[in-house]
C-alpha angles and dihedrals in degrees: 000000000000128000119231091262092053101260112139092214131025098192141323094299123088120227090240136019131199119182129173116204116199119200126210092261092052096257114145133219117191121201124187128173140172129212103188125131119242096015127125107287102228111167105166138129124218135182121206125193139164093271102038150314138269136208102225095178122007095196138354123357098322102359112174146256105058115193144173129221141194107244127359100294121095101221134130094246090061098040113124100175140002126192119249108197125178108255091238089057100048097094109080093198092054089046089059091053091046091052092048094048091045090052092049092048092048094040090238123148113256121174125149094168094112093047092048092046092051092047090052092046091051092053089050088050091056093046092049090050090052094045096046099034089229136117107258121196128205090251092050095053091041091054098033111149094205111106103226094192111016113212094010090145089061097041116131134173088266097049123110115255115274089235111053126201121246119248091270091055095255125122129231111272133204115268106192114210091011104061101037105164101056138018097256 
């Protein structure tokens, strides 16, 4: 890959990512994404199975409506179900705030820290797999010895950045299959 001005890499991110997650029961989840300027902005999630397909998110993080279909084609004739969500509940970010405020008002425990942490860890696992070219398990990323941000616990507004530029001003880049024990 080369950028328009001839640089081989722009930064630590690839233009495209493809990650296959395999669950304990053998089920697969495939993620792909693109980070290229001026390309079609498709941000959707789909699920495909032997009996049909589903639109998990039509656009953005939790873009409604969700729907299910007979077969693999997303057309009205094959639509089995479509979500009907109250307009006030369509924003997932607002829903999180509503749940938190409701829990506070009713003095009910509400803590999604573990769920959020695991979700973040799993995305890091996929990125590390792409950047190293290796299979990375949940246990491997959880117990990874590589310090992603050295000294983070001491970081202040005046601290140097955790990732420092090379002498020529460039930053380290991933080298899949070459650098196998860390992202770059």
